[in-house]
N, C-alpha and C positions, 0 to 999 in steps of 0.2 A: 293189112291192106291187100286187096286183090288187084291184079292187073286190070286197068280200065275202070276201076271203081271210082265213083264220084263222091266227093265229100258230102256228108249229111247236112252240114250247115254252110250256107253261103256267107262270105264275109259281111255282106250287108245285113245279115240276120243276127249278128253278134250284138248283144246288149250288155254294156258294162254294169255290174252290180254295185260296185263301190270303188272309190279311190282313196288312197291314204298316203301320208307322207312318212318316209322312213327317216328318223333323225340322223344327222351325220355323226360319225365317230368323232371323239374329241381327244386331244392330247392331254397330258397331265396338267398343262397350263390352261386348259379349256378351249383351245383353238380347234375349230371344226375341220374335219377332213385333213388330218395331219399328213404332210407330205415333205419331201426333201428334194426339191428341184434346184439345181445349181445353175445360175446364169453367169457364165464367164468368170467364176470364182470371185464375183463381186457381190451378187445379191442372191439370196435363197428364198424360194417360196416355201413357207413352212405350214401353210394352211389356206383354205378358201371356203367361202360359203356363197351359194346362190339361193336367193330367197324365193325364186319362182322357177318352175321348169316348163310352164305352159304360158304362152303369151299371145297377144293379138297385136296387129298393127296399131301403132301409136301408143303402145304400152312402154314402160321402161323396165329394164332388167337390172336390179341391183346386184352387184357382184362385190363381195368383200374379200380382199386378199391380205394375207399376213406375210410381210417381207422381213427378211433378216439381213443386216449388213454383215457380209463375210470378210470384207477387207476395206481399208480406207479408199475412198474414191476421190479423184481429183477432177472429175467432170460430172455433169448432171445428165442423168438418163431419163428417158420418157418411157413410161409403162403403157402398154396397150391391151385392151380387151376387144376382141373381134368376134362377131357372129358370122360364121363361114358356112356356106353350103358347099360341101365337097364337090370337086377337088379343091378349089381355091377362090370361089366367088365371095368376097366380103360384102355382106348386106347391111351390117350395122357395126359401128365401131366407136370407141372412145380412146383417144391417145392423149396422155397428159402426164405432167410430173406429179409425184405423189402428194397427197394431203393426209397428214397424220391425224388420227382420232386421238383423244376425244374432242379436240377443239377445231378440227378440220383446217389446220394451218398448212400452207404450202411448205413442203419439206424436201427441198432439193437433195438428191443423193450425195452431193459433195459435202453436205452437213451431217450425214449419218455417222454415228460412232460405231466402231466394230462391235458386233453383238446386239446392237439395237434392234428391236422388233417394231415394225411400223404396220399399223392396221389402217387400211385404206379402202374406201368404198367407191366403186365406179357405177354410175347410172347410165346404162347404154340404152339410148332411145331406139325403139323399133320404128322404122319408116312406115308411112301409111301404105306404100305400094309393095311391101315385103310379101312375097308369096308364101302360102302355107307350106310347111315342111319341117324337117328335122335339121337343126343347125348345130355345128360344133362351136363351143365357146373356147376360144384360144387366147393365150396371153403371151407376152414377151416384153423385152426391153430393147431400146435403141438409144444411141448417143444423139442428143438433141441437135448437135452441130453437123456431124458427119452422116447421120442416119444409119450408121453401122450397128447391126444388132449384136447384143450380147449372146454368145453361143450357149447352147445346151448340149452337152455331150459332143462338142466339136462341130455342131451343126447350128445354123442360124434360123432353123425352122421354128414355127410357133409351137407352143405346148398346149395340147388339148387337155382341158380340165373337166369338161362336162358337155352334155348335149341338152338342147332345149327344143321344144316344139312351138312353132308359130302356127296358130290356127287362123282360119279365115275370119274376116271381119264379122 
């Protein structure tokens, strides 16, 4: 590049030639995007899958999370999946207790056995007025009675698992 040189292609002149999906890594158990995130020494996130990375207003984003019970729990926690436009504007969310697959039965955390793996899918609805842009997909847990969050690395912040694009209608 030379000082003062102008780019030869303007951003509006770019034409995508193709798009393709890169399949997620899988654990030995077949769980996509294996990870090891510890929520308060109670619950572990061991994998996740997003079925879409590009959405429009009024779409629904399916997010499947694989949880593992790390300790006996004497209370019920609520999991959340939020779509956040940084720094902290939540535009779409689903907060609820887990439903275990394959039969989608309500499975409160107080009933989990240590070592149990819970596969749970969340369908986050995209509001009709959600502006186009890139959004962080964040997750976490909180106590259903006190609303106190389960910490990750001694912090009660959300955990970023992916980013999605919301396009114009």
